[in-house]
KEVEX-267696 format. One record per residue: x, y, z of N, C-alpha, C in turn; residue in one letter. Coordinates in steps of 0.2 Angstrom, whole numbers, plus 5000, padded with zeros to 4 digits. Layout:
BEGIN
XYZXYZXYZa...
This chain:
BEGIN
492050044409491550074405490750074407d490750084413490250104417490050174417i489650224414489550294419488850334416s488550384418488050394419487450374422g486750374420486250334426486250254422s486450244415486250184411486950134412l487150064412487650054411487750044403p488450074405488750064396489050004393t488649994388489049944384488949854389d488449864392487949794397487349784394w486949754392486349734389486149704398v485549714399485449694408484649674405a484349624410483849604412483649604421t483249644419483049654428482549584430e482649574434482149514439481749544442y480949514445480449534444480649594451t480349644452480649684458481149704458g481649694454482349724455482649784452s483249814452483349854447484149864445t484149874442485049884438485149944437i485549964438485750034436486650044437a486850114434487550114435487450174443s488150154448488050214453488750234455s488750294456489250304461489350324468n488950284470488950294479489350274481a489650214478490150164479490550164474v491350134474491650124470492350084472n492750064465493150054468493650054462a493550084458493950094452493650134447e493950194446493450234444492950244447g492350304446491950334449491250294447e491150264443490350214444490650164443y489850104446489750034447489350014444v489149944442488549924438488449904446l487849924447487449894455486649874451a486749794457486149764454485749754462i485049774461484749764469484249714468t484149674475483549634475483349654479s482549644481482049644486481649594486t481749524483481349464483481849414483v481849374488482449334488482649264483l481749254482481349194476481549204470a481549294469481649334463482149324460n482849334464483449374464483249444463g483749484460483949534457484049534450g484449524446484849534438485249494435g485349524430486149514427486049564422e486749554418486849594414487549554411a487449574403487949534399488249594396i488749564394489149644391489149634383h488949684380488749704374489349674369n489849694371490349674365490549624364k490749584361491249524359491949524359y492149494364492949514364493249464360k493849464355493949434351494449384355a494549324355494949284356495149204351v495849184357496149114353495849074355a495549014349495848964355496148924357g495948874366496348864368496948904368s496948974368497249014372496849034380e497349034386497549064392497149144393t496549144396496649224396496549264405y496849314408496849304414496049374415s495749354419495249404423495549444426y495149504429494949524436494349604436r493849594442493249594442493349624451m493149684452492649694459492349684457y492049654465491249634467491149644475y490749644478490649654485489849674483w489449654492488649664493488649704499a488049764498487849814503487749764510s487449704510487549674517487649584516v487849584521488049494521487349444518a487949384516487349314513486949334508n487249374502486749384494487149374492i486849314487487149274482487649304473s487849314472488049344465488549284462s488449304455488949244452489349274445k489549244443489949274438490349244431i490149234426490149194420490649204414e491249194412491349194405490949164400l490549184395490349154388490949154384i490649094381491149084374490949054368w490949104365490749094357491149064351y490849034344491349004339491349074335d491649064328491849134324490949154321v490549114322489949124319489749174326s489849184332489549194336489049144340k488849094340488649034342488749004348a488549004355488948994362489048924358q489448914363489848854366489948824370i490048864375489948834383490248894389s490148894394490248944401490748934404v490948974407491648964413491548994417t491148954423490948994429491549004435t491549094434492149094436492149104445i491549134448491149154455490649124454i490349074459489449084461489449084469n489349134472489349124479488749124481t488549104489488149114493488049184497t488649214499489049244502489549284498n489149344496489649374491489949424499t490549454497490849484503490749554504p490649584509490449664509491049694508t491449684507491949734507492249714499a492449764494492649784489493249724490a493149664483493449644483493749624474t494449594474494549574468494749504466a494249494461494249434458494849424455l495349384454495749364449495749304446k495949274442496349234442496349184433g496149134430496349134423495849074421q495749094414495449034409495449024403a495348934402495748934395495148934390t495048974386494748974380494648924376a493848884374494048814372494248794366p494448774362494748734355494548794349a493748794350493448804345493348894345n493548924351493148954354493549064350a493049104346493449144344493249224347r492549214351492349274353492349264362f492149284368491949294374491549354376v491149324380490949424383490649374393r490749414395490649424405490049444404t489549394410489349394412489049394419k488549444422488749464430487649434434v487949414439487249404439487149434449i486749484451486649504456485949464461g486149424464485749404467485149334465g485649294465485349224461484649194461v484049204459483449184461483549094467p483249134472483349094477484049064482g484449084480485049074484485149144489a485749124494485849144498485249164504g485449204508484949224514484849294514a484749344510484649414511484649434504a484449484505484149544499484649604500v484649634494485149694495485549714487g485949764487486149774483486949734480t487349714476487749674471488249744468i488849734469489349794465489449754460y489849784455490049774449490749814447f491249814448491649854444492249834441d492549844435493449854434493549814431g493049784428493249714422493649714419l493949674418495049664413494849584410d495149594405495049524403495449514396l496149474398496649504391497049414394f497449434388497749374386498249344389r498449324394498949304399499649284395a500049294399500849284395501149224397v501649164397501849144398502549124399s502849094405503449124403503849084398n503549054394503849034386504049084381a503349114383503349174379503949234380q504249244385504549324387505249274384i505549324380506249274375506749274383m507149274382507749264388508049344385p508249354389508549424392508049494388d507649474387507349524385507249574388a507249584396507649664396508149654400v508649684397509549674399509649714405a510149714408510249744412510449804413q510549814408510649904405510049944404i509549914404508749934404508449944410n508849914415508749934422508949984426i508450044429508550074432509350084438a509750114436510250114441510250094448a509650104451509650114458509250044458s509349994453508749934453509349884455s509149824456509549744455509349724449v509549694447509249644441509149574444g508649544440508649464444509049414445q509549404440510249374438510749404443g510449474447510949464451510949464461e510249414460510049374465509849344468i510249304470510349234472509649214478k509149174480508749164483509049094487r509149084491509249034495508649004502a508748944502508148904507508448874513t508348894518508448854526508048794529a508048744532507748694536507848714542n507648714545507748734552506948674556q507348664564506748614568507048644575s506548634581506848654589506048594589l506448564596505948514601505648564606s505148574606504648604611504148554615i504348594621504048514627503148534627g502848494632502148494631502148564634a501548584633501148674633501848714632t502348734631502948764629502748804624g503348854626503648894618504448884619d504448924610505148924607505348954602g505848974600505849024594506448994588e506449004584506849014580507349024574i507849074573508049134569508149104565t507949134557508049114551508949124551p509149094545510149114545509949184541p509149194536509049264531509249314536g508849294543509049374545508349424541g508549504542508349544539508149544534d508449484529508449484520508049424522y507649394525507149324525506449364523t506249344517505649354512505249314513h505249244517504549194517504649144521n504249124522504549064528503749034529w503848974529503448894531503548874536f503148884540503048854548502648774547a502748734551502448684555502648624560g502448564562502448554567502148484568g502548404570502648354569502448324577t502048274579502148234584502248164580r502548124586502948064580502748074572g502548034569502648024561502148064557s501748094561501148134559501248214560y501148244555501048304554500448334558a500248384562499748404564499948504566f499248514569499448594566499148614576s499548594579499448614589499748674593q500048724586500248804589499848854589y499748874595499348914596499448984589q500149004591500349054587500749044583w500949064576501849074576501849124572v502349164575502249254574502949254571s503149294567503749334568503849424568w504249404576504249484577505049474582g505349544583505949554586505849544595t506349524595506149524606506249554608r506449574614506149634617506949654619t507649584620508049624621508349624615d508249634610508549674604508849614598s508749564600508849494597508649494590s509149464584508749464578508049454577p507949454570507049454571507049364570n506649334576506449274576505749244573v505549184573505049144573504949124577v504149144583503949094588503349064589q503649004592502948954590502748944601f502148934598501848914606501248844604c501648794607501448734609500948704613n500248704613499948714617499348644618t499648604612499648534617499948494622d499748444625499948414633500548354631n500848364625501448324623501848354619s502548324622503148374617503148384608s503148404606503348414600503748454594s503848434588504448454584504148524579t504348574581504148634577504648644571a504448644566504948664558504848704556y505148744554505248814549505748794544l505448814537505848834530505748914529r506248924527506249014527506749014516s506649064515506849084508507149164514s507649164508508049244511508549254503y508749314501509049334499509849334503f510449284498510849244499511449304500q512049294505512549344506513049314500a513449314503514249314499514549214500s514249174498514549124496514949144490p515649094489515749044493516049034501p516148994504516248984511516848934511y517048944517517648884518517848904526s518048844528518448854535519148814534l519248814529520248784527520348724521g519748704523519848634520519148604515y519048664509518748654505518048684504g517848704499517148744500516448714502e516148744505515648714509514948744505i514548654503513948674500513448704507p513448674512512748694515513048674522l512848704527513148704534512448674537f512648604541512148584546512448564552i511948614558512248584563511448594567q511648554573511348514577511348524585v510648554586510848544593510648474596l510948434599510748394605510948374613l510548354615510348354624511248304623d511448354629512148334631512148254635k511548224636511848144641511348104636t510748124633510548074626510648054622t510848124619511148144612510648144609l510048154610509248144609509548214601e509348234596509048294592508648334595v508548374597508348444599508348504596l508648484590508748574585509048574579g509048584572509348574568509348654564t510048664560509848734555510348684550c510048714545510248664538510248734532a510848764530510748824526511648814521a511248854514512048874512512448924514p511948964520512549024523512649014528d513149004533513249014541512649024544p512749034551512549084556512849144556a513349134555513549214556513549254550w513349244545513349274539512949334539a512249344542511749394543511849424551y512049364555511749394560512449424567h513249434562513449484566513549534565g514049584568514049654567514149684556p514649624556514749644548514249604545h514049654540513649634534514149574529n513549544527514049504521513649504515l513149574514512649564510513149584501h513049544497513649584492513349644490p512649674491512649744490512949794496v512449774501512349824507513049804509d513349744509514049754515514549784511g514649764503515149784501515049864501v514549904500514449994500514749994507i514449964513514749994520515449974519q515649934519516449924515516749984513r516550024507516850044504516950134506a516350124511516250214514516750194520v516750154523517250134529516550134537g515950114534515450084540515350004541l516049974538515749884540515749864546w515449844549515449814555515449884562g515249944558515349994562514450004566e514350024572513650044575513650124572n513150114568512950184566512650234570i512450224576512050264580512450294585s513050254584513650274591514250334586e514250324579514750364574514450434575l513750414576513250494573513450514581v513350494586513450534592514150544593a514550514587515450544591515450594585q515250574580515450644577514850624569d514350674570513750664568513750684558r514150734557514250764552514850714547a515150684553515550614546515250564544a514850554549514350494548514050504542t513750564543513350594538513450584531i513950604532514350604523514450544523e514550504526514650424524514150394520k513550414525512950364522512650404517l512950484515512650534508513150474504r513650454503514350424499514050344498q513750314502513350244504512750274497a512350314499511650324495511950314488k512450354487512850374479512850304475q513250274478513450224475512850174474i512550154480511850124479511550114473k511450194472511150244466511350244459s511750224460512350204451512750154452n512350114446512850034445513350034444s513550084438514450094440514750094445r514450154450514950154455514850074461l514350074459514050004463514649944460l514449934454514949874452515649884453q516149934453516749954453516949944462k516249954465516449944474516549874475a515949834470515949764471516649744469r516949754463517549734461518149744467e518249814469518649824475518649794481d518049804483517749784490517449704493y517849654487517549564488517549544492a517349524495517349494503518049414503f518549444507519149384505518749314509t518949254510518749214516518649234521v519349254523519549284532518949324533d518749354531518149434531517349394531e517449344525516749294526516549264534k517149264537517349214544517249264549n517449334550517649374554517149354561i516549364559516249344565515949274567d516249214564516149144568515949134574m516449164578516649154586515949184588d516049244587515349294588514849294588q514549224582513949184581513949104580v514249074583514449004579513848964577p513248994579512748954578511948984582h511448964579510849014580510348984585l510648944588510148914594509848944600f509548974600509449024606509049034613n508948934613508748904619509648844620s510148864617510748844621510948864627f511148824632511348824638511848774638d512548784637513048734638512948694645p512748694649512448634655512048574653n511748594647511248514645511448524637k511548574635511548544625512148554626h512548514618513148524614513048534606v513148584604513148594597513548554591v513548544586513748504583513848524575v514248524570514248534564514348474557m514148444555514048404553514548404549l515048364546515648364543515248414536d515648464535515248514530515748504522p516248474520516648454515516548384514c516048354517515948254515515448284508s515548224506515048194499514348184503s514048184507513648164511513148244511l513548274514513148354514513248384506t513748364502513548384495513048364491e512948294491512248254493511348294495e511448314501510948324502510948404500l511448454502511348504498511048494489a511148444485511048464478510248434479i510248384484509448344484508948414487s509148464491508648484496508648564489d509248584486509048624480508648624474e508448534474508048524467507548494469f507448484475506748434478506148494480t506548544481506048604484505848584490g506348554495506148554500505848474504g505448454497505548374499505748324502e506748344501507248314507507448354510y506648364515507148374523507348354527n508048394527508548384531508348394540i508248414541507748404549507648374546s506848354544506648304547507048224549r507448214543507648194543507948154549l508548224552508948224558508448194563l508048224565507448214568507148124567h507148094563506748044563507347994564d507848004563508447974565508847924560g508547964554508947934549509747924544r510247974552510747954551510947944556f511847924557512347904561512747964563v512547984569513248044569513848024573i514548024573514848014576515048054583d515448024588515448064595516048094595n516548074590517248104590517448154585t517748214589517748284582518148254579p518048284572518548284568519148334568l519548314565520248364567520348424559s520148464561519948514556520448584558v520448624552520648704553520448734557n519748744555519448804560518748764561r518548764568517948784567517448844573t516848824572516548894576516748894583p516548924588516848934596516048894600a516448814601516048784606515648754602g515648754595515348694592515948634590v515448584588516048514588516048504580l516448474576516348464569516548384569t516148344565515848284566515848244562v515848184559515748134554514948114553g514748104549514048074548513848034543y513447994543513347944538512447914538k512247894531511847874531511447794537w511047814540511047744545510747694541k511347604543511247564541511447534533n511847594530512147584527512647614523t512847624529513947644527514047684524g513547724520513547794516513747844518g
């Protein structure tokens, strides 16, 4: 709404020695910005208020967005929403930002504000160079003002966007299931370590932290997501800069593979694996996730879309680069077919029906990737899987899903809240080198 040599739809008040004008020397949205320049710190720059009264409804929430920035550091600025009643008498003011150090790069200021119950109109007011505030003078730029009623989840009708309305190459939210995993690793004084998230390349978010004793602390010099030089799966790396050992914790979210899973004695709600010291049986690392270690880290992709498409065209579990070297034309043709299936909802649905994974196929890489403990040394460690079909495992799975991580299984294991049996269970199948054992709450017998 700002163009030409003067601000359009703004009423400007210049403080002594200041100037207010439109400028196209810099911009963040469109061609022109509102520029308020101060020359004397005590006087400030000036203020501008939007001339139009925007109609609002009382008690409704409104979203706002505006770009603002400064020519140099330490210049003050302020943005306000002024609410009015039906007669356009001022009711109150909501301060969006009031800073003595406006950012020097164009910054999008976004948020929400709720109108007073008797509000019927609102106007926006900006101040560039608040008198006596900040430590420098110069120009404050404002650009791209938007103010609109926010839409809550309750206002969105169920099935407002049907699957048929979604582009053929897209996947509806109902077809995507997100899962979370809790992991941990004990790291020695001034040492480092790494944790491989179960979701692999399908991991889309993770949170990391550390503890010493019963206190949370921040002693990790760096926590990073990267690929190791030996081409192993993506890992989260930790460096402990403290002079005492600690435990690193990781909670990650990922797009789930193809549950349910079974090892021949019932559906498994949660895979809980523990890295133990072979001599002391101290818990050194944990991994608790709805999907097993091998679901995303073996050569066979178990993703319900990507993996199914690979099966449909004959690429499942194959090394694409090796196939290209053997017969480039044939491999490229299979990749073209895969792309066609992925971009056509009808073909994709047929592929998912015709090539659904069997229980045996879901476990095809189990012995190749029995666990995700990269520091495992068979001479020093033992890996156990806690009885995956016990009532306690079901309890922990439900608790973790509906408490958002407050019921942290990894932390419970490191805190010694469980008694882990040292006698392997007699089960139909277990990952290579991993012992399946029973466990129970400590001191409860349950």
